C-alpha positions in Angstrom: -0.1 0.0 0.0 1.4 3.3 -1.1 1.3 6.3 1.2 0.5 9.9 0.2 3.1 12.5 0.8 1.0 15.5 2.5 0.5 14.8 6.0 -0.8 18.1 6.7 -3.6 18.1 4.1 -4.9 14.7 5.4 -5.2 16.4 8.9 -6.9 19.3 7.4 -9.3 17.0 5.9 -9.8 15.3 9.3 -10.7 18.8 10.8 -12.7 20.0 7.7 -15.5 22.1 9.2 -17.7 24.0 6.6 -18.2 27.9 6.7 -21.3 29.0 8.3 -23.8 30.9 6.0 -26.6 30.5 8.7 -28.2 34.0 7.6 -28.4 33.2 4.1 -32.0 33.1 3.0 -31.9 31.0 -0.3 -33.6 28.2 -1.8 -32.1 24.8 -1.0 -32.8 21.3 -2.0 -34.6 18.9 -0.2 -32.0 17.7 2.0 -30.6 14.9 -0.2 -27.2 13.8 0.1 -25.0 15.5 -2.5 -22.5 13.9 -5.0 -19.9 15.4 -7.4 -18.0 15.2 -10.7 -14.4 15.5 -10.8 -14.5 17.1 -14.4 -17.4 18.7 -16.1 -19.8 16.3 -18.1 -20.3 17.5 -21.4 -23.6 17.1 -23.5 -23.5 13.7 -24.9 -23.7 12.8 -28.7 -27.2 11.3 -27.7 -28.4 14.6 -26.4 -26.3 17.3 -27.9 -26.2 21.0 -27.7 -28.9 21.3 -30.4 -31.2 18.8 -28.9 -31.1 20.4 -25.5 -31.6 23.9 -27.1 -34.8 22.5 -28.6 -35.9 19.8 -26.3 -39.5 19.3 -27.6 -41.1 19.1 -31.2 -42.3 22.4 -32.8 -45.9 23.3 -32.1 -46.0 22.3 -28.5 -46.7 24.5 -25.7 -44.2 26.5 -23.7 -44.1 24.0 -20.8 -43.0 21.3 -23.4 -40.6 23.5 -25.5 -38.8 26.4 -23.8 -38.0 27.6 -27.4 -41.3 28.9 -27.9 -41.2 31.1 -24.9 -38.4 33.1 -26.4 -40.2 33.2 -29.7 -43.4 34.4 -28.1 -41.6 37.2 -26.1 -41.6 40.6 -27.9 -37.9 40.9 -28.5 -38.0 44.7 -29.3 -40.1 45.6 -26.2 -37.7 43.5 -23.9 -34.7 45.4 -25.2 -36.4 48.8 -24.6 -37.2 47.8 -21.2 -34.2 45.6 -20.3 -32.3 46.8 -17.1 -28.6 47.5 -16.9 -26.5 44.4 -15.7 -26.0 46.1 -12.4 -29.8 46.6 -12.0 -30.6 43.1 -13.1 -28.1 41.7 -10.6 -29.7 43.7 -8.0 -33.2 42.6 -8.8 -31.9 38.8 -8.7 -30.8 39.4 -4.9 -34.4 40.5 -4.1 -36.2 37.7 -2.4 -39.6 39.7 -1.6 -42.0 40.9 -4.0 -39.9 40.6 -7.2 -40.8 42.9 -10.0 -39.3 40.6 -12.7 -41.6 39.1 -15.1 -40.7 35.4 -14.6 -41.8 34.3 -18.2 -39.5 37.0 -19.6 -36.8 36.1 -17.3 -36.9 32.5 -18.3 -36.9 33.5 -21.9 -33.8 35.7 -21.4 -32.0 32.8 -19.4 -32.8 30.4 -22.2 -31.2 32.7 -24.7 -28.2 32.9 -22.7 -28.2 29.3 -22.4 -28.6 28.5 -26.2 -25.7 31.0 -26.7 -23.6 29.1 -24.1 -23.3 32.1 -21.9 -23.8 29.9 -18.8 -22.3 32.5 -16.5 -25.3 34.8 -17.2 -28.0 32.0 -17.5 -27.3 30.4 -14.0 -28.3 33.3 -11.8 -31.5 33.8 -14.1 -32.6 30.2 -13.7 -32.0 30.2 -10.1 -34.1 33.3 -9.6 -36.8 31.8 -11.5 -36.9 28.5 -9.4 -36.8 30.5 -6.4 -39.7 32.6 -7.0 -42.0 30.5 -9.5 -44.7 28.4 -8.3 -44.1 24.6 -7.8 -46.4 23.8 -10.8 -45.2 26.8 -12.9 -44.7 26.0 -16.6 -41.1 25.4 -17.6 -40.0 24.9 -13.9 -38.6 21.3 -14.8 -36.9 22.8 -17.9 -35.4 25.8 -15.8 -33.9 23.3 -13.3 -32.5 21.1 -16.1 -30.9 24.1 -17.8 -29.7 25.4 -14.4 -27.9 22.1 -13.6 -26.3 21.9 -17.0 -25.2 25.8 -16.6 -23.7 24.8 -13.0 -21.7 22.0 -14.6 -20.5 24.0 -17.5 -19.2 26.8 -15.0 -17.3 24.3 -13.1 -19.6 23.5 -10.2 -20.0 19.7 -10.8 -21.3 18.9 -7.3 -23.9 21.6 -7.6 -25.0 20.3 -11.0 -25.3 16.8 -9.5 -27.3 18.1 -6.5 -29.8 19.9 -8.9 -29.9 16.9 -11.3 -30.4 14.3 -8.7 -33.4 16.2 -7.2 -34.9 16.8 -10.8 -34.5 13.1 -12.0 -36.6 11.5 -9.2 -39.6 13.4 -10.5 -39.1 11.8 -13.9 -40.0 15.1 -15.8 -39.9 13.6 -19.3 -38.0 10.8 -21.0 -35.3 13.1 -22.8 -34.3 14.7 -19.5 -34.2 11.5 -17.5 -32.0 10.0 -20.1 -29.7 12.9 -20.2 -29.2 12.9 -16.4 -28.8 9.3 -16.1 -26.2 9.2 -18.9 -24.4 12.1 -16.7 -24.5 10.0 -13.7 -23.2 6.8 -15.4 -20.1 8.9 -16.4 -19.7 10.1 -12.6 -19.8 6.6 -11.3 -17.1 5.5 -13.8 -14.7 8.5 -13.9 -14.6 9.8 -10.2 -15.5 9.1 -6.6 -19.3 10.0 -5.9 -21.8 10.0 -3.2 -23.4 6.6 -3.3 -26.5 7.5 -1.6 -27.2 10.6 -3.8 -26.8 9.0 -7.2 -27.5 5.3 -6.6 -29.8 5.0 -3.6 -31.9 8.1 -4.1 -31.9 8.7 -7.9 -31.1 5.2 -9.7 -33.1 3.1 -7.2 -36.1 5.6 -6.7 -37.6 4.4 -10.0 -37.5 1.5 -12.3 -36.9 3.6 -15.4 -38.2 1.1 -17.9 -38.2 3.6 -20.8 -34.4 4.3 -20.5 -32.1 4.0 -23.4 -30.5 0.4 -23.9 -27.0 1.7 -23.3 -28.2 3.1 -20.0 -30.3 0.1 -19.0 -27.1 -1.9 -18.0 -26.0 0.8 -15.6 -29.5 1.2 -14.1 -30.1 -2.4 -13.7 -26.4 -3.3 -12.2 -26.8 -0.6 -9.4 -30.4 -1.6 -8.6 -29.3 -5.4 -8.3 -26.1 -4.5 -6.2 -28.3 -2.3 -3.9 -30.8 -5.1 -3.6 -28.0 -7.6 -2.6 -26.6 -5.0 -0.2 -30.0 -5.2 1.8 -30.2 -9.0 1.5 -32.9 -9.0 -1.4 -31.0 -11.6 -3.4 -34.2 -12.4 -5.6 -35.0 -8.9 -6.5 -31.3 -8.5 -7.3 -31.2 -11.4 -9.7 -34.3 -10.0 -11.6 -32.5 -6.7 -12.0 -29.3 -8.5 -13.0 -30.9 -10.7 -15.8 -32.2 -7.5 -17.5 -28.6 -6.3 -18.2 -27.9 -6.7 -21.9 -25.1 -9.1 -22.7 -23.7 -6.3 -24.8 -23.5 -3.8 -21.9 -20.2 -3.4 -20.1 -22.1 -3.7 -16.8 -22.8 -7.3 -17.8 -19.2 -8.2 -17.0 -19.4 -6.0 -13.7 -22.3 -8.1 -12.7 -20.2 -11.5 -13.6 -17.5 -10.2 -11.3 -19.7 -9.4 -8.4 -21.5 -12.6 -9.0 -17.9 -14.5 -8.5 -17.4 -12.6 -5.3 -20.7 -13.6 -4.2 -19.9 -17.1 -4.7 -16.4 -16.7 -3.0 -18.0 -15.2 0.1 -20.3 -18.4 0.2 -17.2 -20.5 0.3 -18.0 -22.0 -3.2 -14.7 -21.4 -5.1 -15.6 -23.7 -7.8 -18.7 -21.8 -8.6 -16.8 -18.7 -9.1 -14.3 -19.8 -11.6 -16.9 -19.7 -14.5 -17.9 -16.0 -13.7 -14.2 -14.9 -13.5 -13.3 -16.6 -16.7 -16.2 -14.8 -18.5 -14.7 -11.6 -17.5 -11.3 -12.4 -18.6 -12.5 -13.4 -21.9 -14.7 -10.4 -22.4 -14.8 -9.0 -26.0 -14.8 -5.3 -25.1 -11.7 -5.1 -23.1 -11.9 -3.3 -19.8 -8.2 -4.0 -18.6 -8.8 -2.9 -15.1 -11.8 -5.3 -14.5 -9.8 -8.0 -16.3 -6.9 -7.5 -14.1 -9.4 -7.8 -11.1 -10.6 -11.1 -12.4 -7.0 -12.3 -13.0 -5.9 -11.3 -9.5 -8.8 -13.0 -7.9 -8.1 -16.2 -9.9 -4.3 -16.2 -8.8 -5.5 -15.7 -5.2 -8.0 -18.6 -5.4 -5.5 -20.9 -7.0 -3.0 -19.9 -4.3 -5.5 -20.9 -1.6 -6.1 -24.2 -3.2 -2.1 -24.6 -3.3 -2.2 -24.8 -7.2 0.9 -22.5 -7.4 1.7 -23.1 -11.0 -1.7 -21.8 -12.1 -1.7 -19.1 -9.6 1.7 -17.8 -11.0 0.3 -17.9 -14.7 -2.7 -15.8 -13.6 -0.2 -13.3 -11.7 2.0 -13.1 -14.9 -1.1 -12.3 -17.0 -1.9 -9.2 -15.0 -1.0 -6.0 -17.0 -1.2 -3.4 -14.2 2.3 -2.2 -13.7 3.9 -3.7 -10.6 4.9 -0.2 -9.5 1.3 0.5 -9.0 0.6 -2.8 -7.0 3.2 -3.9 -4.7 1.2 -6.6 -3.4 1.5 -8.3 -6.6 5.3 -8.9 -5.9 4.7 -10.0 -2.1 2.0 -12.4 -3.0 4.2 -14.0 -6.0 7.1 -14.3 -3.4 4.8 -16.1 -1.1 3.9 -18.7 -4.1 7.7 -19.3 -4.6 8.4 -19.7 -1.1 5.5 -22.2 -0.6 6.9 -23.9 -3.7 10.4 -24.3 -2.3 12.1 -21.7 -4.6 13.6 -19.6 -2.0 16.0 -17.8 -4.1 13.3 -16.6 -6.6 11.0 -15.7 -3.6 13.9 -13.6 -2.2 14.2 -12.0 -5.7 10.6 -10.8 -5.5 11.5 -9.3 -2.2 14.8 -7.8 -3.4 12.7 -5.6 -5.8 11.3 -3.8 -2.8 14.5 -2.0 -2.4 13.7 -0.1 -5.6 13.1 3.6 -5.1 9.5 3.1 -6.4 8.4 1.0 -3.4 10.1 3.1 -0.7 6.8 4.4 0.6 4.8 1.3 0.7 3.5 -0.1 3.8 5.0 -3.8 3.9 5.3 -5.2 7.3 4.8 -8.7 5.8 7.8 -8.2 3.6 10.1 -8.5 6.7 8.3 -11.6 8.0 8.7 -13.4 4.8 12.4 -12.3 4.3 13.2 -13.6 7.7 11.4 -16.8 7.1 13.3 -17.4 4.0 16.8 -16.7 5.6 15.7 -19.0 8.6 14.8 -21.8 6.1 18.3 -21.8 4.7 20.0 -21.6 7.9 21.1 -17.9 7.6 20.5 -17.0 11.2 22.2 -13.8 11.7 20.6 -12.2 8.6 17.4 -13.6 9.8 17.7 -12.0 13.1 18.9 -8.8 11.6 15.7 -8.5 9.3 13.5 -9.0 12.4 15.6 -6.1 13.8 14.9 -4.1 10.7 11.2 -4.6 11.3 11.5 -3.1 14.6 13.5 -0.3 13.4 11.1 0.6 10.4 7.8 0.4 12.3 9.3 1.2 15.9 7.7 4.7 15.9 4.1 3.4 14.8 4.2 0.7 17.4 5.2 3.2 20.2 2.2 5.3 19.0 -0.1 2.3 19.5 1.4 1.5 23.0 1.2 5.1 24.1 -2.5 5.2 22.9 -1.9 7.9 20.3 -5.0 8.8 18.0 -5.1 8.9 14.2 -4.3 12.7 14.3 -1.3 12.5 16.5 2.1 13.1 14.6 3.4 9.9 16.0 0.6 8.0 14.0 1.8 9.8 10.6 2.8 6.5 9.0 -0.2 4.6 10.0 -2.6 7.5 8.8 -0.9 7.5 5.4 -1.8 3.8 5.1 -5.3 4.3 6.2 -5.7 6.9 3.4 -4.8 4.2 0.8 -8.2 2.3 1.8 -10.4 2.7 -1.3 -13.5 4.1 0.4 -11.4 6.4 2.5 -9.3 7.7 -0.5 -12.4 8.5 -2.4 -13.9 10.5 0.6 -10.5 12.5 0.7 -10.7 13.1 -2.8 -14.2 14.2 -2.5 -13.5 16.6 0.1 -10.6 18.1 -1.8 -12.6 18.6 -4.9 -15.4 20.3 -2.8 -12.8 22.4 -1.4 -11.6 23.4 -5.0 -15.1 24.2 -6.2 -15.7 26.2 -3.2 -12.9 28.4 -4.1 -14.5 29.0 -7.4 -17.7 29.9 -5.7 -15.9 32.8 -3.6 -15.2 34.4 -7.1 -18.9 34.7 -8.0 -20.1 38.1 -8.5 -23.7 37.1 -7.9 -24.4 37.0 -4.3 -27.6 35.1 -4.5 -26.0 32.2 -6.6 -23.0 32.3 -4.2 -25.1 31.9 -1.0 -27.2 29.3 -2.8 -24.0 27.1 -3.9 -22.3 27.6 -0.5 -25.4 26.3 1.3 -25.2 23.2 -0.8 -21.5 22.7 -0.6 -21.2 23.3 3.3 -23.8 20.8 3.8 -22.1 18.2 1.7 -18.7 19.1 3.4 -20.0 18.7 7.0 -21.7 15.2 6.1 -18.7 14.0 4.2 -16.2 15.2 6.9 -18.2 13.5 9.5 -18.3 10.2 7.9 -14.6 10.6 6.8 -13.4 11.1 10.5 -15.6 8.1 11.6 -14.2 5.7 9.0 -10.6 7.0 9.4 -11.0 6.2 13.2 -12.4 2.6 12.7 -9.7 2.0 9.9 -6.9 3.3 12.5 -8.1 0.5 14.9 -7.6 -2.2 12.0 -4.3 -1.0 11.0 -2.9 -0.8 14.4 -4.2 -4.3 15.3 -2.7 -5.6 12.1 0.7 -4.0 12.9 0.6 -5.6 16.4 0.0 -9.1 14.7 3.1 -8.6 12.6 5.1 -7.5 15.7 3.9 -10.7 17.5 4.9 -12.9 14.3 8.4 -11.1 14.1 9.0 -12.0 17.9 7.8 -15.6 17.3 10.3 -15.9 14.6 13.2 -14.5 16.5 12.4 -17.0 19.2 12.2 -20.0 16.6 15.6 -18.8 15.2 17.0 -19.2 18.6 15.6 -22.7 18.7 16.8 -23.7 15.4 20.4 -22.5 16.1 20.7 -24.7 19.3 18.2 -27.5 19.1 17.8 -28.6 15.5 21.3 -30.3 15.4 19.7 -33.6 13.9 18.4 -31.6 11.1 20.9 -28.7 10.2 24.6 -28.0 10.2 25.8 -24.6 9.9 28.3 -24.5 7.2 30.1 -21.2 7.7 30.0 -18.1 6.0 29.6 -18.0 2.1 29.3 -15.2 -0.3 25.5 -14.7 -0.8 26.1 -12.8 -3.8 28.1 -15.2 -5.7 26.5 -16.2 -9.1 24.9 -19.6 -9.1 25.5 -22.2 -11.8 23.1 -21.3 -14.6 21.5 -23.6 -17.2 23.1 -23.6 -20.8 22.2 -20.4 -23.0 21.0 -18.5 -20.0 22.7 -15.1 -19.4 23.0 -13.8 -15.9 23.3 -10.1 -15.5 25.0 -9.2 -12.3 23.1 -6.5 -10.1 25.0 -3.2 -10.4 22.7 -1.0 -8.0 20.0 0.2 -10.7 16.4 -0.9 -10.6 14.4 -0.9 -13.9 10.5 -1.2 -13.7 10.6 -4.0 -16.3 13.0 -6.1 -14.4 11.3 -5.8 -10.9 9.6 -9.1 -11.1 12.5 -11.1 -12.6 15.2 -10.9 -9.9 16.7 -14.2 -8.5 19.2 -14.0 -5.6 21.8 -16.7 -5.2 21.3 -18.0 -1.7 22.7 -21.6 -1.4 21.5 -23.2 1.7 23.9 -23.6 4.6 21.8 -26.3 6.2 22.8 -30.2 6.1 22.3 -33.2 8.1 24.5 -33.8 11.3 24.4 -35.6 14.6 27.7 -33.8 15.8 26.9 -31.1 18.3 30.3 -30.0 18.4 30.6 -29.4 14.7 27.6 -27.4 14.8 29.2 -25.1 17.5 32.5 -24.6 15.7 
């Protein structure tokens, strides 16, 4: 597990408290949890800019086609009575007895929207939404265009909040398809608020009318949510509606495999994993997850040869997954290939791995030395473990918390946990977008967005602190377990040195770096102190055994 570098930023996230804007009297959403986009989601080819500009057939009423509002307005009269930008901004801030004609305001906002002047359109749509009746014509369209305007201006979280509230009302098919397509991209491309998008939006309705490309997304998350709450039959019904051509079909296959593994039916999991590995439209990340799972399953069944084959098939670079090396080292150790196992561990000396949290590395390395009767190096490795993690262990014994400086390394490890990492990235993105909000000239829009963002920051930071505290206990207990194992190994080394005379004989010191006899036509390149990423999984250390059978105690002690 790799550790982040900025300890201060993590502490700030743990202490993240939103700015209070209690005095702001603005329209807020109905209390739903919010999510965010890391980058703006652009209008898709399915619903391109022209289609959004003219969202309903010609001849329909204004409620179905906002373009007719702009056409029905007397443009010349509007130009004559139009206020200056300063007066218009001032009128938007008024919350009581507005003197603005809302129909004209909507038409003006829509013209701005069509001209891609989203900065001017957003405050007008917001004012319309704040003062129009709940059943007013074009209210749904105003909310839709307002959400897109926020997204285009870089307020991705605000856009998701607005769109999430809108999609649950299912205003019309085209709006729903557009929003679900937007949400699908969010769930693929960046961390998101599961409750806001999946629980409240996707699971709120069946969406039988959605486009085929989106059906897989909807049914997959509906099925996952059913399983989460133990509704297995409902989950299967939703999963069975995922088109075989959808990428979410293979996501389902992988989740089905994990379900079988959870039920201790490894054999039932293999077919689902193989389907994922053989998928036609390559999703290499998902394929690598399936390969990794297969490798681990074969390791558990002690089929080390097949486990090695699946590890070698993984295309994720080793420098991104240090655990690949460690797991392959265990395979070689269990297979009796100690020199190859030590080669995998030797790669951890590369600069790419210097910040990874790998206490298990010391345990396995000392076991290899012990197995080959290198007792002094084995004891030294145990000492290296104590030196490497002594500060963290001291923090545990002194009952330090996750925010204490002494716990810094453990906190960095915690930050690699997928859920916590996403929460942290979420908070950082919210912080970035809040900085953009501070630059807004329209006070009404600024206060509206700050209310949304501060609410989300408060909720996310609270859950973040809770999850970090829980994970801190897990990491601390894990480190204590490794310390116990290292102490046990040290004890066993002492036992081996003085009581296993009938099994081993200490041969005296040999050069552990000497080249071993190599098969014909195999070229050995001596290590020269440089690490290359494409060689990290191919090191082999020359480590001849120092053990041999003897019954002579005095020979052993020479």
